[in-house]
C-alpha positions, 0 to 999 in steps of 0.5 A, spaced: 708 822 732 706 824 739 699 821 739 702 814 736 707 814 741 701 815 746 698 810 743 704 805 744 705 806 751 699 802 753 702 796 750 695 794 749 693 792 741 688 796 738 683 791 738 682 790 746 682 797 746 677 798 742 673 792 745 665 793 746 663 796 753 656 794 753 651 788 749 649 794 744 656 795 742 658 788 739 657 787 732 655 782 727 651 777 732 644 779 732 641 773 732 644 772 739 645 779 742 639 783 739 633 784 744 629 777 744 634 773 742 636 768 745 642 769 749 640 776 749 634 774 754 639 771 759 642 777 759 636 781 760 633 776 765 638 776 769 638 767 768 646 767 766 648 760 764 653 756 762 656 756 755 660 755 749 662 760 745 663 757 737 665 761 731 671 764 726 676 768 729 675 775 731 668 775 731 667 776 739 667 770 744 672 774 749 668 781 749 661 777 750 664 772 756 667 779 759 660 782 758 656 776 761 661 778 767 659 785 767 653 784 767 651 778 772 656 782 777 661 777 776 668 775 778 671 774 770 678 769 771 680 768 764 684 760 763 687 759 757 687 752 753 693 753 751 697 754 757 694 751 762 692 745 766 689 742 772 692 745 777 690 751 774 683 749 773 683 747 780 686 754 782 680 758 779 675 753 781 678 754 789 677 762 787 670 761 785 669 757 791 672 763 796 668 769 792 661 764 792 662 764 799 661 772 799 655 771 795 659 773 789 658 769 782 664 768 778 665 767 770 671 762 767 672 763 761 676 758 756 679 760 751 681 755 745 676 750 750 677 745 744 685 744 746 683 741 753 683 734 754 677 730 757 680 729 764 681 737 763 675 738 761 671 733 766 674 738 772 669 742 770 663 739 771 661 737 778 663 745 779 658 748 773 652 743 776 653 745 783 653 752 780 660 754 783 661 757 777 658 760 771 663 756 765 663 760 758 667 757 754 670 759 747 672 755 740 673 754 733 672 749 733 665 745 732 663 743 740 660 736 737 667 733 735 672 736 739 668 736 747 666 730 750 659 729 752 659 731 758 661 737 758 656 739 754 650 736 756 651 741 761 652 748 757 648 751 751 652 751 746 652 759 741 654 760 734 658 766 732 658 768 725 663 771 721 662 779 721 661 781 714 663 788 710 658 792 713 659 790 720 667 790 720 666 797 716 662 799 722 668 796 727 673 800 723 669 806 724 668 806 730 676 807 731 677 812 726 672 816 729 675 814 736 682 816 734 686 819 739 692 824 737 692 832 735 692 828 728 686 825 726 685 819 722 683 819 714 682 812 711 679 814 704 673 809 703 676 805 698 681 804 703 677 802 708 672 797 704 679 793 702 681 792 709 674 790 711 675 785 705 682 783 707 679 782 715 675 775 712 671 777 717 675 777 723 674 785 726 681 783 730 685 783 723 681 788 721 684 792 727 690 789 727 691 792 719 688 798 721 693 799 727 699 797 722 697 802 716 697 808 721 703 807 723 706 806 717 702 813 713 704 820 713 699 825 716 694 820 718 692 818 710 691 812 709 690 810 702 689 803 697 696 803 696 698 803 703 692 798 705 695 794 700 702 793 702 700 792 708 694 787 708 700 783 702 702 778 708 699 771 709 692 769 706 687 771 710 681 767 707 679 761 713 681 754 711 683 748 716 686 743 713 681 737 718 677 742 721 669 745 719 671 749 714 675 743 710 669 738 711 664 744 708 668 746 703 669 738 700 662 738 702 661 744 697 664 741 691 662 734 691 655 737 692 657 742 686 658 736 681 653 732 683 648 737 682 651 739 674 654 746 677 661 745 674 662 753 675 660 752 683 664 746 683 671 750 680 669 755 685 670 751 692 676 747 688 679 753 687 677 756 694 680 749 697 687 750 693 687 756 695 687 754 703 693 749 702 689 743 702 692 737 699 690 736 692 691 730 691 686 729 697 680 732 692 683 727 686 681 722 691 674 725 692 673 726 684 673 719 683 668 717 688 663 722 686 665 719 678 663 712 682 657 714 687 654 719 682 655 719 675 655 712 675 654 707 670 650 713 667 656 715 664 662 710 666 667 714 662 668 718 668 671 713 672 676 712 667 678 720 667 678 721 674 682 715 675 687 719 670 687 726 672 689 723 679 695 720 675 696 726 671 697 730 678 702 724 681 706 725 675 706 733 675 704 735 680 702 743 683 700 747 678 700 743 672 697 738 675 691 741 679 688 743 671 688 735 669 683 734 677 679 741 674 678 737 668 676 731 672 672 735 676 667 739 670 666 733 666 663 730 673 659 735 674 657 736 667 655 728 666 649 724 665 648 722 673 645 715 677 647 713 684 643 706 681 650 702 684 651 706 689 644 704 693 644 697 689 649 695 693 647 698 699 641 694 699 645 688 697 649 689 704 642 689 707 640 683 705 646 680 706 646 683 714 639 681 714 639 674 713 646 670 714 650 665 710 645 662 706 647 657 702 649 658 694 645 654 690 648 647 688 648 648 680 652 655 682 657 651 686 663 649 684 665 643 682 672 641 680 673 634 683 669 628 683 666 628 690 663 635 688 660 632 682 658 627 687 654 631 691 651 634 686 655 640 686 655 644 678 648 640 677 643 643 672 648 648 671 647 652 664 652 655 660 650 661 657 654 662 651 651 655 650 644 658 649 641 661 643 642 668 645 648 667 650 643 669 656 640 661 660 633 665 662 631 660 666 636 659 671 636 661 678 642 665 681 640 667 688 640 663 694 633 659 695 631 661 702 632 669 699 628 668 692 630 674 686 631 680 689 631 687 684 638 691 688 639 695 680 634 701 678 638 704 672 636 711 672 633 714 665 640 718 663 646 717 659 648 710 658 643 707 664 638 708 658 640 703 654 642 698 660 635 699 662 633 697 656 636 692 656 635 688 663 627 689 662 628 685 656 632 680 660 627 680 665 621 679 661 623 673 657 626 670 665 618 672 667 615 668 660 620 663 661 618 661 669 609 661 666 611 656 662 613 648 663 620 646 665 624 643 658 629 641 663 637 643 663 642 642 657 
């Protein structure tokens, strides 16, 4: 255990001790750091600029910031948005200004930059613009939503990707090969793969799991059982309650249903439940899907979606989750139509474009003698009094607007029959319109 004691005596986690020392050592971000790629080109040419790194935890944001400072021969000041405020920002900027007077540049790295409020973010603006500092921010949240436009206009945004299993395995192999002590660390291939999968794209988590397994292992032998033990705590899968992962996954679920793929829809539903999403939120979305994407092609979908939501309210989790799954699958398999959705949008566009047009007299309410004397209701034909239940020559739009067709049923599901009926009614209306008027009843 002497080698373990020596490692622990450093008081530095394994992930920190194995932090890459060159750009070539960074794994999983070749789209930014491979030769000729945007950030790598800036580093190779010395054109270091201010930027924000956006990506999941454990993908190398802090490492890249430190490497930029190293390559630019710049001082490195780290500011935590969780612990720091305006006072710490001013102190860092003053230190950078003093260093600039000595012909040295300064990188100010702000971790969790999305936690800074607008005033704190604005405090960096004049110093970025004047070149006093090289600003590097790191965030796990979408900068377009979490950073103000003034800051975004002065920096570039680079997107980091979650590490795949091959990249995580490469990180683990580097750690295993560099393990110090008289007894080498032995990790089976299957245990290494289990750690890589449990890390879920996070190199820091992978190294933490490896370090914990090494502390618990006898004779430095790490097997599947031990890895399963150390990886069992907590849910590793990435998910946030109201961030990008949340909205990306509900978007994927919605589009899978719209695309008539019940299997993919169930996968995303299970992913969201696994991440802790309130099933009632998904139930509300399924009701929207039933109306927006299924519509009158299968009106039963809306009733089933509402029933599923009510069932969940009555039963709770996990029993009620099955009812929501049933509605998800039904909507995915149902005929699809967004004809009502687009029709309403078109009607709203006309309302906005034409303002308050008068209701035609024959359609107006006539509850009083005065109203009738003013002509309200005059000439209206009561459809039920006609031979076929349809007063075909009657007009319903404002006179200044003319007739409109918003609703165009699709040739799917029940809307096939709806479309045929509307065609028949419109043909009769057109025929009557071409004949001399016979007057009202």
